[in-house]
Structures are given as structure tokens and as C-alpha cells.
C-alpha positions, 0 to 999 in steps of 0.5 A: 192772487189779487193781481191775477183777478184784476188782470183777468177782469180787465181782459174780459171787460175793459176795452178802452186804453185809458181805463186799462192804463189806470187799472194796470198802474193801480195794480202794478204794485201788487205782490209777486208770488215769491215776495211778501205783500207790503201793506200799501199793495192794492187788495181786492176788497170786493167783487160782485155781479148783480142781475135784475130781471123785470117785467111790467104787464101792459097797463092803461095808457090812452096817450104817451109822449117821448118820455112816458113809462111804457111797455110798448115795442118790447120795452115792458121787460129787461134784464140788467147786469152789473159787474164790479171789482173793488180795490183798496190800498193802505198807503199810510196809517191814516191814508187809503186809496180806492179804485172801483171798476164796473160794467153795466149791460141792459137798458131798463124797462121803458129805457129807464124813463117815465117815472119819478120813482124809477123801478130799478136803481141799477139802470144806467140811463144813456143820458143826454150824452148818449152814454155807450155801454162800456166798462168804466171807472166808478170811483177813484179817490183818497180817504184820509182821517185824523184821530181825535182820540185814542179809542178805535173801532174795528172795521170789516172788509167790504166794498170800498172798505179796507179791513182794520181799525179806525178812530172813533173820534176823527176828522175824515176827508175823501177826495177824488171821483166818487158819489155823494150817496156814499156819505150822505142820506145813508140808511141801514134799511133802505140804501142799496138796490143790490141787497134791499129795495130796487125803487129810487124811492127807497134808495135816497131822497128823491127830492135830493137832486145830488150832483152827479153824472148820469152814472151817479158819480162826480168829482169833489170832496167830503169832509166830516167830523165824526163823534160817537153820538153825531156826525157833521159832513160837508161835501162839494161836487161838480155838476155836469154841463148838461142835464142827465149828462156825462161831461163836466166843465173843469174848474167852473165854480158856477157848476157845483153842488153843496151838501151839508148833513148832520147825523144824530144818534140820540140814544142807546136804542140805535135811533139815527136821525139825519138832517140834510140840506143842499144847494146846486148851481148849474146850467139849468133852465127855469120852468117859468121861463120855458113856459113864457117862451112857449106861449110867446112863440106858440110852441111847446115849452122846451128847457133846452132853449133857455138853459144858461149858467146861474140856475139854482136849486136848494132843498132839505131832507130828513131821514131816520132809522129805528132798530127794533129787534134782532140786533138791529136787523129788524127795524123801521125807516123813513124819509121826507124831502122838499126842494124849491122846484123852480129850475129843472131837475139836473141829475137824479130824478124828477121829484120835488116832494118826497115821503116814504116809510118802510120796514125790514124784518129778519128771517131769524123768526122763521129759521132763516137767519140771513134772509130779509123781508122788506116792505115800503111805501113812497109818494112823490110830488112836483112843484107848481112850475114843474107840473105846469111845464109837463102839462104844457107838453114839456119834456124833462130828463125822465118825464114827458107824456105830452100832457098831464092830469096831475096826481102824486106818484105812489109806490108800494114795494116788497121784496124777500132776500134769500141767502144762498151760501156765503156768496149768493142772494136771490130776491123776488120783488114786487112793485105797485105804482099809482099815477106813473109819471104823476099822471092820473090818466095812466096806470096802475102799473105792476112790476115783477122782478127777480134779482140775483147777486153774487158777491165776494 
């Protein structure tokens, strides 16, 4: 049946010949109904639909610029949809391959711009490449592990996870097209906009400008040493050749992002602490240089005029999760983050400082074992050069009100996830945003959402 599902999905969604060729090549080894399936034949490890309807009532907005968060011109509501099929193949005892196919519809409230902590992590921005709404390959990569002990642990089937077992102590390598967020800045309670919080603030550290295209993916590798009490991971990924772009310059060592993270599990209570550092180099423009050119020419500063190879950004993050009860399904989480903020935001979101704290509560306490309730508060800030650039009328990849009365952007979000049978979830969600786009002159904004998820 796996082959039938793959072909059906591709006929409905995949229009481009190159994408379809990759899918059929990957699927061509799937079993015929008259023969047993070999271990290495591709298997469907997951399928999903995620629909998010959001509405933002009108809020105070005395002025706005090209990248303001706005409800004008019908941009105050939107329904986004993401469809996906996820395949895996056990090529050898310690070697796996994965292929993810996705299709996104929608634009997002305010066309996905205007906030540091944007309100819907599913939104794929058009980006500087004016990305079309076509089906795409999200991931295509290999995973290899080398055992360092004979002890193994069971692994359940999941998206990008074949069922079976793996060594508890191991070296692990992933390489290909994937996303850094699969392996860095993970958090049990705040890491998945399709089952948990929707806002950027509670998905990843917003001060971590991780290397990716506008869809969130890149080409690179992650190498990790995994032990029961700790994990050390190092990843190198390609940076796009334009801010918020979709294209990469092949084999350009001046456009890479380097990431190092240490994960610690210090006790038997389930405490997890992650310490992240990163260094990016790309064709970034300096805020100070853009401001200087703007003053010299009596023009609004424009980063596009001074972008060149050699721009850098570095930063740090701290992330924790603390289970409290209900076999870990009730617990606390938090993040803090900082980057130098001298050069422009390139890939993720315009935030140079971040702090967040939240909690998840299991529905077992009111007789709904699979339901979850979450609540969190996040605050984002900008570096001084970043603030000055926006105040002078500059435009970033997500922000630009034309001027700025600076104030830290603050987000409060709460959701309730209702489990409906085995394969469906319905989640009402509310967000309250103070100083949208870091601007005290605008807001407060209220966001009402409902999410429907169907998954296998």
C-alpha cells in the first residue's frame, strides 16, 4: 500500500517534473503485492494535514510601512494549509534514508511579515525569491550511526523516524537536505507548531538566525556524539545567497552557518539543559554601514545597497525543559538567547534578544488523557544598530514601519489541544501581542486561531 499512497499524493500535488522524478525514483523499490517487502524498501512513516485559521481584529495603527503587521486590505485573517507525506528506507543496519514531500497553501495574516515573534510557524513567506506556492521536497537526507555500546533503546515510528532500535551510546551523522531545527534547540514542550504553540517565540530561540532558505531548509550535515547523560552536536549548513531567499551558491565557503550544542541531562527527574552557540557568514549588510550611506546620500538607509560577502553573525542560546508530573507530560520550559546584531537578519526572524517561559499541562487531570493545555510568555528585543536602522525608515526581511518608537515585543500565547480519536486534533489558540514589530505606537494586537491536524 505504501507505493499506492506515494503515487496518489504525487498525482494530486506534485506538478514539477524534477520533483516527481525524485519521488518515483525513491518509490521504485517499493514492493509488488505478489512479493515480500525487502528491509530496504521505502516505507510511509507519516502523513499529515495541518490547517490553521487565524483572525486579528483591527488594532491601533497610526502609520505603517512596507513590512508592518497589518489587518488592512483583507490581511487580518487567513487559512493556511500544509500537506505532507514522509518516507523512510532502512538501507543497511546502521544507514537510513528519508524523503519528505510537502505542499503549502496560504499567505498568513499580514502576508507573514511585521513581527519578530510571528503568529503562525506554518507560514512559508514568499521571500526575496518571490517563492511560488508549489509542492516541494522538504527533506532528502541520509542518517548513519556507529554504535559505541551494545545497549539499545526502542524507537517508535514517526515522521522522519523508522521504527526499530538504536544504540544508546553512538556516533550519529545526518547529511543532505534537512533543517537545523531537527537536531538543535529541541524542547519537549515548545518545538512543534503543528501540535503545540503557534508563535515563533515558542518554536525555537528567535535570536538564533539559523541557516536556511525561506521554507526553513538547507544543505549540510550534523555530527553528534550521543550518551545517556549528554549529547554534543556540531552542524554546518549552507546560507542562502540573499536574505530570506530560496537559492544557494554551491560550494561557497563564505556562505555557511556553524552550530555547536551541548545537551545535558543532569538527574533522573528528566531535567534537560541545552547550550547553543552559532556563527554565520553570508552576504549580509551592516546596519551601521547602511545608516552611514543613508546619511551621506540623504536617503532612507537600505541594506540591499551595501550587502557583500563577509557579513557575520554570532550568538548563544540556553534552553531547558523540566518535567513535573504525568510521566513528563506536565512540565515547564524556557529559553534565553542573544546575538551580536551588527549585521542584518538573514534567515529566521528579526530578533537579537529573546527570553521565554511556559508550561504544558496534561489533560489526565480532567479525564482527557491525550489532551494538552499550554501557556507561555515571550519577549524579544533588538540590538542598537538594528533599532536605529528601523527608526530611520529602513526595511528588514520582516520588519519596517517607516519609523520606530522602540519597545520590546511581548507575546502571551495559550492553546488547548483536543485529541479526537487516533488521527485528529483540534486546537483553539489565543495570542496577545504588545508592541508589534517593536513599536510602542502600534498595537496591542489580539490573535484568535483554530488549528486542525490530521496525521498518520
